[in-house]
N, CA, C, O and the ligand as a Tripos MOL2 file, in Angstrom:
@<TRIPOS>MOLECULE
protein
  245   243    62     0     0
PROTEIN
NO_CHARGES

@<TRIPOS>ATOM
      1 N         -64.6490   14.5520  -65.0910 N.3       1 MET1
      2 CA        -64.4330   13.3020  -64.9750 C.3       1 MET1
      3 C         -63.5740   13.0760  -63.8470 C.2       1 MET1
      4 O         -62.4330   13.5260  -63.7400 O.2       1 MET1
      5 N         -64.1520   12.3830  -63.0420 N.am      2 SER2
      6 CA        -63.4200   12.0750  -61.7350 C.3       2 SER2
      7 C         -63.4570   10.5400  -61.3430 C.2       2 SER2
      8 O         -64.5820   10.0530  -61.2290 O.2       2 SER2
      9 N         -62.4590    9.7940  -61.1420 N.am      3 HIS3
     10 CA        -62.4520    8.5110  -60.8370 C.3       3 HIS3
     11 C         -61.9890    8.3770  -59.3910 C.2       3 HIS3
     12 O         -60.9620    8.9570  -59.0380 O.2       3 HIS3
     13 N         -62.6050    7.7370  -58.6520 N.am      4 LYS4
     14 CA        -62.0970    7.2960  -57.1080 C.3       4 LYS4
     15 C         -60.7840    6.2980  -57.3580 C.2       4 LYS4
     16 O         -60.7090    5.5880  -58.3610 O.2       4 LYS4
     17 N         -60.0710    6.3220  -56.6370 N.am      5 LYS5
     18 CA        -59.2220    5.0560  -56.6620 C.3       5 LYS5
     19 C         -59.5640    4.0340  -55.7000 C.2       5 LYS5
     20 O         -60.0600    4.3990  -54.6340 O.2       5 LYS5
     21 N         -59.3960    2.9600  -55.8960 N.am      6 PRO6
     22 CA        -59.9310    1.8860  -55.0440 C.3       6 PRO6
     23 C         -59.3240    1.8830  -53.6120 C.2       6 PRO6
     24 O         -58.1130    2.0990  -53.5720 O.2       6 PRO6
     25 N         -59.9480    1.6790  -52.4540 N.am      7 VAL7
     26 CA        -59.3590    1.6300  -51.2780 C.3       7 VAL7
     27 C         -58.7520    0.3140  -50.9160 C.2       7 VAL7
     28 O         -59.4020   -0.6890  -51.2100 O.2       7 VAL7
     29 N         -57.4760    0.1590  -50.2550 N.am      8 PRO8
     30 CA        -57.0510   -1.0850  -49.8850 C.3       8 PRO8
     31 C         -57.8620   -1.8110  -48.8760 C.2       8 PRO8
     32 O         -58.3000   -1.2130  -47.8930 O.2       8 PRO8
     33 N         -58.0850   -3.0970  -49.0780 N.am      9 PRO9
     34 CA        -58.9770   -3.6540  -48.1290 C.3       9 PRO9
     35 C         -58.5430   -3.7150  -46.6870 C.2       9 PRO9
     36 O         -59.2380   -4.1880  -45.7880 O.2       9 PRO9
     37 N         -57.4040   -3.2280  -46.5420 N.am     10 GLN10
     38 CA        -56.7570   -3.3220  -44.8920 C.3      10 GLN10
     39 C         -57.3990   -1.9130  -44.6230 C.2      10 GLN10
     40 O         -57.8430   -1.8360  -43.4770 O.2      10 GLN10
     41 N         -57.5560   -0.8300  -45.3440 N.am     11 LEU11
     42 CA        -58.2120    0.2490  -45.0930 C.3      11 LEU11
     43 C         -59.6550    0.3890  -45.1040 C.2      11 LEU11
     44 O         -60.2320    1.2500  -44.4410 O.2      11 LEU11
     45 N         -60.2450   -0.4490  -45.8510 N.am     12 ALA12
     46 CA        -61.7570   -0.4600  -45.9250 C.3      12 ALA12
     47 C         -62.3630   -1.2520  -44.8290 C.2      12 ALA12
     48 O         -63.5930   -1.2730  -44.8170 O.2      12 ALA12
     49 N         -61.7330   -1.9080  -43.9060 N.am     13 GLY13
     50 CA        -62.1830   -2.4290  -42.9110 C.3      13 GLY13
     51 C         -62.5970   -3.9710  -43.2010 C.2      13 GLY13
     52 O         -63.6150   -4.3750  -42.6400 O.2      13 GLY13
     53 N         -61.9570   -4.7560  -43.9430 N.am     14 ALA14
     54 CA        -62.1320   -6.0550  -44.2290 C.3      14 ALA14
     55 C         -61.3100   -6.8370  -43.0610 C.2      14 ALA14
     56 O         -60.3150   -6.4080  -42.4780 O.2      14 ALA14
     57 N         -61.8860   -7.9390  -42.8820 N.am     15 ALA15
     58 CA        -61.4400   -8.6910  -41.8480 C.3      15 ALA15
     59 C         -59.8860   -9.2440  -42.1410 C.2      15 ALA15
     60 O         -59.6570   -9.8010  -43.2140 O.2      15 ALA15
     61 N         -59.0630   -9.1090  -41.3660 N.am     16 PRO16
     62 CA        -57.6920   -9.5080  -41.3820 C.3      16 PRO16
     63 C         -57.6740  -10.9170  -41.7300 C.2      16 PRO16
     64 O         -58.4390  -11.7380  -41.2240 O.2      16 PRO16
     65 N         -56.5220  -11.2690  -42.8630 N.am     17 ARG17
     66 CA        -56.6760  -12.7570  -42.9730 C.3      17 ARG17
     67 C         -55.7750  -13.4560  -41.9530 C.2      17 ARG17
     68 O         -54.7600  -12.9900  -41.4360 O.2      17 ARG17
     69 N         -56.3720  -14.7500  -41.7440 N.am     18 PRO18
     70 CA        -55.5570  -15.6070  -40.6730 C.3      18 PRO18
     71 C         -54.0730  -15.6300  -40.8650 C.2      18 PRO18
     72 O         -53.6510  -15.5820  -42.0200 O.2      18 PRO18
     73 N         -53.1760  -15.7020  -39.7970 N.am     19 ARG19
     74 CA        -52.0210  -16.0290  -39.7970 C.3      19 ARG19
     75 C         -51.7480  -17.4810  -39.7290 C.2      19 ARG19
     76 O         -52.4240  -18.2220  -39.0160 O.2      19 ARG19
     77 N         -50.7710  -17.8950  -40.4560 N.am     20 CYS20
     78 CA        -50.2400  -19.1650  -40.4980 C.3      20 CYS20
     79 C         -49.6560  -19.6740  -39.1030 C.2      20 CYS20
     80 O         -48.7500  -19.0450  -38.5560 O.2      20 CYS20
     81 N         -50.0860  -20.5930  -38.6570 N.am     21 PRO21
     82 CA        -49.3810  -21.0060  -37.2040 C.3      21 PRO21
     83 C         -47.8540  -21.4880  -37.3100 C.2      21 PRO21
     84 O         -47.0940  -21.4610  -36.3420 O.2      21 PRO21
     85 N         -47.4590  -21.9650  -38.6850 N.am     22 VAL22
     86 CA        -46.2120  -22.3500  -38.5910 C.3      22 VAL22
     87 C         -45.0920  -21.3590  -39.0630 C.2      22 VAL22
     88 O         -43.9620  -21.4520  -38.5820 O.2      22 VAL22
     89 N         -45.4390  -20.2920  -40.1200 N.am     23 CYS23
     90 CA        -44.7810  -19.4650  -40.6710 C.3      23 CYS23
     91 C         -44.8940  -17.9610  -40.0890 C.2      23 CYS23
     92 O         -44.0230  -17.0930  -40.1390 O.2      23 CYS23
     93 N         -46.2590  -17.8670  -39.4940 N.am     24 GLY24
     94 CA        -46.5600  -16.5210  -38.8690 C.3      24 GLY24
     95 C         -46.9520  -15.5290  -40.3640 C.2      24 GLY24
     96 O         -47.0400  -14.3140  -40.1860 O.2      24 GLY24
     97 N         -47.1280  -15.9640  -41.4930 N.am     25 MET25
     98 CA        -47.4610  -15.0070  -42.4680 C.3      25 MET25
     99 C         -49.1320  -15.0780  -42.7510 C.2      25 MET25
    100 O         -49.8090  -16.0650  -42.4640 O.2      25 MET25
    101 N         -49.6430  -13.8990  -43.3390 N.am     26 ALA26
    102 CA        -50.9530  -13.9490  -43.7450 C.3      26 ALA26
    103 C         -51.1820  -15.1750  -44.8490 C.2      26 ALA26
    104 O         -50.3100  -15.3830  -45.6930 O.2      26 ALA26
    105 N         -52.1980  -15.8460  -44.8100 N.am     27 THR27
    106 CA        -52.6100  -16.9230  -45.7590 C.3      27 THR27
    107 C         -54.1390  -16.8900  -46.2130 C.2      27 THR27
    108 O         -55.1090  -16.8620  -45.4550 O.2      27 THR27
    109 N         -54.1510  -16.8980  -47.5460 N.am     28 TYR28
    110 CA        -55.5210  -17.0950  -48.2800 C.3      28 TYR28
    111 C         -56.1140  -18.5340  -48.1270 C.2      28 TYR28
    112 O         -57.1900  -18.7730  -48.6760 O.2      28 TYR28
    113 N         -55.5040  -19.4600  -47.4460 N.am     29 SER29
    114 CA        -56.0450  -20.9770  -47.1200 C.3      29 SER29
    115 C         -57.1760  -21.0080  -46.1880 C.2      29 SER29
    116 O         -57.2060  -20.3420  -45.1540 O.2      29 SER29
    117 N         -58.1960  -21.8730  -46.6180 N.am     30 ARG30
    118 CA        -59.4550  -21.8330  -45.7630 C.3      30 ARG30
    119 C         -58.9290  -22.5410  -44.4010 C.2      30 ARG30
    120 O         -59.4450  -22.3140  -43.3070 O.2      30 ARG30
    121 N         -58.0220  -23.2780  -44.5680 N.am     31 SER31
    122 CA        -57.5120  -23.9180  -43.2390 C.3      31 SER31
    123 C         -56.7390  -23.1840  -42.2780 C.2      31 SER31
    124 O         -56.4330  -23.5440  -41.1410 O.2      31 SER31
    125 N         -56.4590  -22.1130  -42.8670 N.am     32 GLY32
    126 CA        -55.4550  -20.9500  -42.1410 C.3      32 GLY32
    127 C         -54.1410  -21.3810  -41.8990 C.2      32 GLY32
    128 O         -53.4440  -20.8400  -41.0400 O.2      32 GLY32
    129 N         -53.6490  -22.5600  -42.7760 N.am     33 THR33
    130 CA        -52.3020  -22.9300  -42.7920 C.3      33 THR33
    131 C         -52.0120  -23.1510  -44.1420 C.2      33 THR33
    132 O         -52.7860  -23.7890  -44.8560 O.2      33 THR33
    133 N         -50.7920  -22.6020  -44.6180 N.am     34 HIS34
    134 CA        -50.3280  -22.7920  -46.0260 C.3      34 HIS34
    135 C         -49.9170  -24.3210  -46.1930 C.2      34 HIS34
    136 O         -49.3560  -24.9570  -45.3000 O.2      34 HIS34
    137 N         -50.2670  -24.8470  -47.4620 N.am     35 PRO35
    138 CA        -50.1900  -26.2800  -47.5660 C.3      35 PRO35
    139 C         -48.9580  -26.5140  -47.7410 C.2      35 PRO35
    140 O         -48.6120  -27.6890  -47.6130 O.2      35 PRO35
    141 N         -48.1380  -25.7080  -48.0110 N.am     36 GLN36
    142 CA        -46.6250  -26.1080  -47.8940 C.3      36 GLN36
    143 C         -46.1220  -26.1190  -46.3600 C.2      36 GLN36
    144 O         -45.2650  -26.9310  -46.0090 O.2      36 GLN36
    145 N         -46.6180  -25.2980  -45.5640 N.am     37 CYS37
    146 CA        -46.3310  -25.2050  -44.1130 C.3      37 CYS37
    147 C         -46.7510  -26.3690  -43.5790 C.2      37 CYS37
    148 O         -46.0140  -27.0140  -42.8330 O.2      37 CYS37
    149 N         -48.0010  -26.7750  -43.9040 N.am     38 MET38
    150 CA        -48.5000  -28.0710  -43.2240 C.3      38 MET38
    151 C         -47.8000  -29.3450  -43.5770 C.2      38 MET38
    152 O         -47.7220  -30.2800  -42.7800 O.2      38 MET38
    153 N         -47.1800  -29.3770  -45.0490 N.am     39 GLN39
    154 CA        -46.2660  -30.3740  -45.4930 C.3      39 GLN39
    155 C         -45.2090  -30.3170  -44.5060 C.2      39 GLN39
    156 O         -44.9510  -31.3450  -43.8800 O.2      39 GLN39
    157 N         -44.5290  -29.1960  -44.2720 N.am     40 THR40
    158 CA        -43.2280  -29.4240  -43.5100 C.3      40 THR40
    159 C         -43.5020  -29.8890  -42.2070 C.2      40 THR40
    160 O         -42.8440  -30.7920  -41.6890 O.2      40 THR40
    161 N         -44.7000  -29.1610  -41.4980 N.am     41 SER41
    162 CA        -44.9010  -29.7130  -39.9830 C.3      41 SER41
    163 C         -45.1510  -31.1400  -40.1400 C.2      41 SER41
    164 O         -44.6520  -31.9380  -39.3480 O.2      41 SER41
    165 N         -45.8080  -31.4740  -41.0000 N.am     42 HIS42
    166 CA        -46.1970  -32.9640  -40.9140 C.3      42 HIS42
    167 C         -44.8070  -33.7420  -41.3000 C.2      42 HIS42
    168 O         -44.6690  -34.6990  -40.5380 O.2      42 HIS42
    169 N         -43.8910  -33.6510  -42.1030 N.am     43 ASP43
    170 CA        -42.7820  -34.1880  -42.3340 C.3      43 ASP43
    171 C         -41.9980  -34.1080  -41.0970 C.2      43 ASP43
    172 O         -41.4700  -35.1270  -40.6530 O.2      43 ASP43
    173 N         -41.8970  -33.1410  -40.5930 N.am     44 ARG44
    174 CA        -41.1670  -32.8690  -39.2360 C.3      44 ARG44
    175 C         -41.6340  -34.0830  -38.3830 C.2      44 ARG44
    176 O         -40.8490  -34.9840  -38.0860 O.2      44 ARG44
    177 N         -43.0420  -34.0780  -37.9690 N.am     45 LEU45
    178 CA        -43.4630  -34.9810  -37.0990 C.3      45 LEU45
    179 C         -43.3490  -36.4090  -37.6720 C.2      45 LEU45
    180 O         -43.2920  -37.2780  -36.8020 O.2      45 LEU45
    181 N         -43.3150  -36.7320  -38.6390 N.am     46 LEU46
    182 CA        -43.1850  -38.1320  -39.3570 C.3      46 LEU46
    183 C         -41.8100  -38.4420  -38.8750 C.2      46 LEU46
    184 O         -41.6180  -39.3910  -38.1140 O.2      46 LEU46
    185 N         -40.7860  -37.6230  -39.3200 N.am     47 ARG47
    186 CA        -39.5370  -37.9380  -39.2830 C.3      47 ARG47
    187 C         -39.2110  -38.3240  -37.7610 C.2      47 ARG47
    188 O         -38.4810  -39.2760  -37.4870 O.2      47 ARG47
    189 N         -39.8680  -37.4310  -36.7070 N.am     48 GLN48
    190 CA        -39.7330  -37.5660  -35.1920 C.3      48 GLN48
    191 C         -40.2430  -39.0240  -34.9410 C.2      48 GLN48
    192 O         -39.6840  -39.7840  -34.1510 O.2      48 GLN48
    193 N         -41.1220  -39.2860  -35.5240 N.am     49 ALA49
    194 CA        -42.0410  -40.6600  -35.1520 C.3      49 ALA49
    195 C         -41.0240  -41.8570  -35.5900 C.2      49 ALA49
    196 O         -40.6390  -42.7440  -34.8280 O.2      49 ALA49
    197 N         -40.6610  -41.7130  -36.9590 N.am     50 ILE50
    198 CA        -39.7480  -42.7260  -37.3650 C.3      50 ILE50
    199 C         -38.5130  -42.8180  -36.6570 C.2      50 ILE50
    200 O         -37.9480  -43.9100  -36.7160 O.2      50 ILE50
    201 N         -37.9040  -41.7910  -35.9160 N.am     51 LYS51
    202 CA        -36.5900  -41.9040  -35.0830 C.3      51 LYS51
    203 C         -36.9900  -42.5960  -33.8450 C.2      51 LYS51
    204 O         -36.3200  -43.4670  -33.2910 O.2      51 LYS51
    205 N         -38.1010  -42.1570  -33.4590 N.am     52 ASP52
    206 CA        -38.8120  -42.8460  -31.9140 C.3      52 ASP52
    207 C         -38.7980  -44.2240  -32.0290 C.2      52 ASP52
    208 O         -38.1930  -44.9200  -31.2140 O.2      52 ASP52
    209 N         -39.5280  -44.7710  -33.1490 N.am     53 ALA53
    210 CA        -39.9050  -45.9500  -33.5400 C.3      53 ALA53
    211 C         -38.7560  -47.0190  -33.8850 C.2      53 ALA53
    212 O         -38.9170  -48.2380  -33.8260 O.2      53 ALA53
    213 N         -37.5450  -46.3500  -34.2630 N.am     54 ALA54
    214 CA        -36.4100  -46.9940  -34.7370 C.3      54 ALA54
    215 C         -35.8830  -48.0430  -33.6000 C.2      54 ALA54
    216 O         -35.7100  -47.6690  -32.4400 O.2      54 ALA54
    217 N         -35.6510  -49.3340  -34.0070 N.am     55 VAL55
    218 CA        -35.1940  -50.2920  -32.9260 C.3      55 VAL55
    219 C         -33.7470  -49.8260  -32.6470 C.2      55 VAL55
    220 O         -33.1070  -49.4060  -33.6110 O.2      55 VAL55
    221 N         -33.2000  -49.8540  -31.5000 N.am     56 PRO56
    222 CA        -31.9850  -49.6330  -31.1500 C.3      56 PRO56
    223 C         -31.0010  -50.8630  -31.6250 C.2      56 PRO56
    224 O         -31.4640  -51.9990  -31.5210 O.2      56 PRO56
    225 N         -29.8030  -50.7160  -32.0870 N.am     57 PRO57
    226 CA        -29.0400  -51.7270  -32.5130 C.3      57 PRO57
    227 C         -28.6660  -52.6660  -31.3920 C.2      57 PRO57
    228 O         -28.4350  -52.2690  -30.2500 O.2      57 PRO57
    229 N         -28.6220  -53.7880  -31.7270 N.am     58 VAL58
    230 CA        -28.2480  -54.9910  -30.5640 C.3      58 VAL58
    231 C         -26.7530  -54.9560  -30.4620 C.2      58 VAL58
    232 O         -26.0850  -55.1130  -31.4840 O.2      58 VAL58
    233 N         -26.1970  -54.7660  -29.3300 N.am     59 SER59
    234 CA        -24.8690  -54.9820  -29.1960 C.3      59 SER59
    235 C         -24.4820  -56.1470  -28.2170 C.2      59 SER59
    236 O         -25.2100  -56.4880  -27.2850 O.2      59 SER59
    237 N         -23.2170  -56.7540  -28.5220 N.am     60 GLY60
    238 CA        -22.7570  -57.7880  -27.4650 C.3      60 GLY60
    239 C         -23.3460  -58.9420  -27.8430 C.2      60 GLY60
    240 O         -23.3600  -59.7930  -26.9540 O.2      60 GLY60
    241 N         -23.9480  -59.3180  -29.1010 N.am     61 ALA61
    242 CA        -24.7330  -60.5850  -29.3200 C.3      61 ALA61
    243 C         -23.8960  -61.4420  -30.0870 C.2      61 ALA61
    244 O         -24.2910  -62.5610  -30.4150 O.2      61 ALA61
    245 ZN        -47.2930  -20.8030  -43.5400 Zn       62 ZN62
@<TRIPOS>BOND
     1     1     2 1
     2     2     3 1
     3     3     4 2
     4     3     5 am
     5     5     6 1
     6     6     7 1
     7     7     8 2
     8     7     9 am
     9     9    10 1
    10    10    11 1
    11    11    12 2
    12    11    13 am
    13    13    14 1
    14    14    15 1
    15    15    16 2
    16    15    17 am
    17    17    18 1
    18    18    19 1
    19    19    20 2
    20    19    21 am
    21    21    22 1
    22    22    23 1
    23    23    24 2
    24    23    25 am
    25    25    26 1
    26    26    27 1
    27    27    28 2
    28    27    29 am
    29    29    30 1
    30    30    31 1
    31    31    32 2
    32    31    33 am
    33    33    34 1
    34    34    35 1
    35    35    36 2
    36    35    37 am
    37    37    38 1
    38    38    39 1
    39    39    40 2
    40    39    41 am
    41    41    42 1
    42    42    43 1
    43    43    44 2
    44    43    45 am
    45    45    46 1
    46    46    47 1
    47    47    48 2
    48    47    49 am
    49    49    50 1
    50    50    51 1
    51    51    52 2
    52    51    53 am
    53    53    54 1
    54    54    55 1
    55    55    56 2
    56    55    57 am
    57    57    58 1
    58    58    59 1
    59    59    60 2
    60    59    61 am
    61    61    62 1
    62    62    63 1
    63    63    64 2
    64    63    65 am
    65    65    66 1
    66    66    67 1
    67    67    68 2
    68    67    69 am
    69    69    70 1
    70    70    71 1
    71    71    72 2
    72    71    73 am
    73    73    74 1
    74    74    75 1
    75    75    76 2
    76    75    77 am
    77    77    78 1
    78    78    79 1
    79    79    80 2
    80    79    81 am
    81    81    82 1
    82    82    83 1
    83    83    84 2
    84    83    85 am
    85    85    86 1
    86    86    87 1
    87    87    88 2
    88    87    89 am
    89    89    90 1
    90    90    91 1
    91    91    92 2
    92    91    93 am
    93    93    94 1
    94    94    95 1
    95    95    96 2
    96    95    97 am
    97    97    98 1
    98    98    99 1
    99    99   100 2
   100    99   101 am
   101   101   102 1
   102   102   103 1
   103   103   104 2
   104   103   105 am
   105   105   106 1
   106   106   107 1
   107   107   108 2
   108   107   109 am
   109   109   110 1
   110   110   111 1
   111   111   112 2
   112   111   113 am
   113   113   114 1
   114   114   115 1
   115   115   116 2
   116   115   117 am
   117   117   118 1
   118   118   119 1
   119   119   120 2
   120   119   121 am
   121   121   122 1
   122   122   123 1
   123   123   124 2
   124   123   125 am
   125   125   126 1
   126   126   127 1
   127   127   128 2
   128   127   129 am
   129   129   130 1
   130   130   131 1
   131   131   132 2
   132   131   133 am
   133   133   134 1
   134   134   135 1
   135   135   136 2
   136   135   137 am
   137   137   138 1
   138   138   139 1
   139   139   140 2
   140   139   141 am
   141   141   142 1
   142   142   143 1
   143   143   144 2
   144   143   145 am
   145   145   146 1
   146   146   147 1
   147   147   148 2
   148   147   149 am
   149   149   150 1
   150   150   151 1
   151   151   152 2
   152   151   153 am
   153   153   154 1
   154   154   155 1
   155   155   156 2
   156   155   157 am
   157   157   158 1
   158   158   159 1
   159   159   160 2
   160   159   161 am
   161   161   162 1
   162   162   163 1
   163   163   164 2
   164   163   165 am
   165   165   166 1
   166   166   167 1
   167   167   168 2
   168   167   169 am
   169   169   170 1
   170   170   171 1
   171   171   172 2
   172   171   173 am
   173   173   174 1
   174   174   175 1
   175   175   176 2
   176   175   177 am
   177   177   178 1
   178   178   179 1
   179   179   180 2
   180   179   181 am
   181   181   182 1
   182   182   183 1
   183   183   184 2
   184   183   185 am
   185   185   186 1
   186   186   187 1
   187   187   188 2
   188   187   189 am
   189   189   190 1
   190   190   191 1
   191   191   192 2
   192   191   193 am
   193   193   194 1
   194   194   195 1
   195   195   196 2
   196   195   197 am
   197   197   198 1
   198   198   199 1
   199   199   200 2
   200   199   201 am
   201   201   202 1
   202   202   203 1
   203   203   204 2
   204   203   205 am
   205   205   206 1
   206   206   207 1
   207   207   208 2
   208   207   209 am
   209   209   210 1
   210   210   211 1
   211   211   212 2
   212   211   213 am
   213   213   214 1
   214   214   215 1
   215   215   216 2
   216   215   217 am
   217   217   218 1
   218   218   219 1
   219   219   220 2
   220   219   221 am
   221   221   222 1
   222   222   223 1
   223   223   224 2
   224   223   225 am
   225   225   226 1
   226   226   227 1
   227   227   228 2
   228   227   229 am
   229   229   230 1
   230   230   231 1
   231   231   232 2
   232   231   233 am
   233   233   234 1
   234   234   235 1
   235   235   236 2
   236   235   237 am
   237   237   238 1
   238   238   239 1
   239   239   240 2
   240   239   241 am
   241   241   242 1
   242   242   243 1
   243   243   244 2
@<TRIPOS>SUBSTRUCTURE
     1 MET1         2 RESIDUE 1 A MET
     2 SER2         6 RESIDUE 1 A SER
     3 HIS3        10 RESIDUE 1 A HIS
     4 LYS4        14 RESIDUE 1 A LYS
     5 LYS5        18 RESIDUE 1 A LYS
     6 PRO6        22 RESIDUE 1 A PRO
     7 VAL7        26 RESIDUE 1 A VAL
     8 PRO8        30 RESIDUE 1 A PRO
     9 PRO9        34 RESIDUE 1 A PRO
    10 GLN10       38 RESIDUE 1 A GLN
    11 LEU11       42 RESIDUE 1 A LEU
    12 ALA12       46 RESIDUE 1 A ALA
    13 GLY13       50 RESIDUE 1 A GLY
    14 ALA14       54 RESIDUE 1 A ALA
    15 ALA15       58 RESIDUE 1 A ALA
    16 PRO16       62 RESIDUE 1 A PRO
    17 ARG17       66 RESIDUE 1 A ARG
    18 PRO18       70 RESIDUE 1 A PRO
    19 ARG19       74 RESIDUE 1 A ARG
    20 CYS20       78 RESIDUE 1 A CYS
    21 PRO21       82 RESIDUE 1 A PRO
    22 VAL22       86 RESIDUE 1 A VAL
    23 CYS23       90 RESIDUE 1 A CYS
    24 GLY24       94 RESIDUE 1 A GLY
    25 MET25       98 RESIDUE 1 A MET
    26 ALA26      102 RESIDUE 1 A ALA
    27 THR27      106 RESIDUE 1 A THR
    28 TYR28      110 RESIDUE 1 A TYR
    29 SER29      114 RESIDUE 1 A SER
    30 ARG30      118 RESIDUE 1 A ARG
    31 SER31      122 RESIDUE 1 A SER
    32 GLY32      126 RESIDUE 1 A GLY
    33 THR33      130 RESIDUE 1 A THR
    34 HIS34      134 RESIDUE 1 A HIS
    35 PRO35      138 RESIDUE 1 A PRO
    36 GLN36      142 RESIDUE 1 A GLN
    37 CYS37      146 RESIDUE 1 A CYS
    38 MET38      150 RESIDUE 1 A MET
    39 GLN39      154 RESIDUE 1 A GLN
    40 THR40      158 RESIDUE 1 A THR
    41 SER41      162 RESIDUE 1 A SER
    42 HIS42      166 RESIDUE 1 A HIS
    43 ASP43      170 RESIDUE 1 A ASP
    44 ARG44      174 RESIDUE 1 A ARG
    45 LEU45      178 RESIDUE 1 A LEU
    46 LEU46      182 RESIDUE 1 A LEU
    47 ARG47      186 RESIDUE 1 A ARG
    48 GLN48      190 RESIDUE 1 A GLN
    49 ALA49      194 RESIDUE 1 A ALA
    50 ILE50      198 RESIDUE 1 A ILE
    51 LYS51      202 RESIDUE 1 A LYS
    52 ASP52      206 RESIDUE 1 A ASP
    53 ALA53      210 RESIDUE 1 A ALA
    54 ALA54      214 RESIDUE 1 A ALA
    55 VAL55      218 RESIDUE 1 A VAL
    56 PRO56      222 RESIDUE 1 A PRO
    57 PRO57      226 RESIDUE 1 A PRO
    58 VAL58      230 RESIDUE 1 A VAL
    59 SER59      234 RESIDUE 1 A SER
    60 GLY60      238 RESIDUE 1 A GLY
    61 ALA61      242 RESIDUE 1 A ALA
    62 ZN62       245 GROUP 0 **** ****
């Protein structure tokens, strides 16, 4: 009785998983970016946009 052990996908020639552009880790996500990383980067952009759109305080009036 002989059973072969399964070969790891990395050694079996499977295509490497895409890397998340935000954190650099391998991802299973179809978009190639972790949902939580996408949320983090979106939050950062939104915070910057709010900061840029803020009206400066009026002084000397
Ligand atoms: Zn990520």
